[in-house]
C-alpha positions in Angstrom: -10.6 8.3 -8.0 -8.8 5.3 -9.4 -7.2 2.9 -7.1 -5.5 -0.3 -8.0 -5.6 -2.9 -5.3 -3.2 -6.0 -5.6 -4.0 -8.9 -3.3 -0.7 -10.7 -2.7 1.7 -12.3 -0.4 4.8 -10.4 0.8 7.0 -13.5 1.5 8.9 -13.4 -1.9 9.4 -9.6 -2.3 12.7 -7.9 -1.6 11.8 -5.7 1.2 10.5 -2.1 1.6 12.2 -1.0 -1.7 10.6 -3.7 -3.9 9.1 -2.2 -6.9 5.7 -3.7 -6.1 5.7 -1.9 -2.7 7.2 1.3 -4.3 4.4 1.5 -6.8 2.2 3.6 -4.3 4.8 6.3 -5.1 5.2 5.6 -8.9 1.3 6.0 -9.1 1.5 9.3 -7.5 4.2 10.4 -9.9 1.8 9.5 -12.7 -0.9 11.5 -11.3 1.4 14.5 -11.2 2.2 14.1 -14.8 -1.4 13.8 -16.0 -1.8 17.3 -14.3 -5.6 16.9 -14.0 -6.9 17.9 -10.6 -10.1 15.6 -11.3 -8.0 12.3 -11.3 -6.6 10.9 -8.2 -4.6 7.8 -8.3 -3.7 5.4 -5.6 -2.2 1.9 -5.2 -2.6 -0.7 -2.3 -1.3 -4.1 -1.7 -3.7 -6.2 0.6 -1.4 -8.9 2.0 -2.3 -12.2 3.2 1.3 -12.6 4.7 1.3 -11.7 8.4 3.2 -8.5 9.2 5.4 -10.5 11.7 6.6 -12.7 8.8 8.3 -9.8 7.1 9.5 -7.9 10.3 13.1 -9.0 9.3 12.9 -6.0 6.8 13.8 -3.9 9.7 12.1 -1.2 11.9 8.6 -1.4 12.7 7.9 -3.1 9.6 3.9 -3.0 9.9 3.7 0.6 10.4 6.4 1.4 7.6 4.4 -0.9 5.3 1.1 0.7 6.0 2.7 4.0 5.2 3.5 2.5 1.8 -0.2 1.4 1.1 0.4 -2.3 2.2 -2.5 -3.3 4.5 -3.0 -6.7 6.1 -6.1 -8.6 5.3 -5.9 -11.4 8.0 -4.8 -9.6 11.2 -6.5 -6.4 10.4 -9.7 -8.0 9.0 -12.0 -5.5 10.8 -10.1 -2.4 9.8 -7.9 -2.9 6.7 -10.8 -1.4 4.3 -11.4 1.4 6.5 -7.6 2.3 6.5 -7.6 2.1 2.6 -10.5 4.3 2.3 -9.1 6.8 4.8 -5.8 6.7 2.7 -7.8 7.3 -0.5 -9.7 10.2 1.0 -6.7 11.8 2.5 -4.7 11.7 -0.8 -7.1 14.0 -2.6 
């Protein structure tokens, strides 16, 4: 398991299709190209920006972001690491 974890704010990103947010998919494409069942790749953004700040991106921004491996360090301080580990194990 190799997981890239990027602590960053979301305020200056360009929405759900920003390349930094899409990287969770890009890394899985790289995993597929490696064609090695022993290598599991993941990426996460650990945001210090509250989810309400980016709710203007549309829809239920927090759940959409979590599906894209963006987790919220401050508002989910008791659960974000557990969420990340669950997503890692579930991606095997």
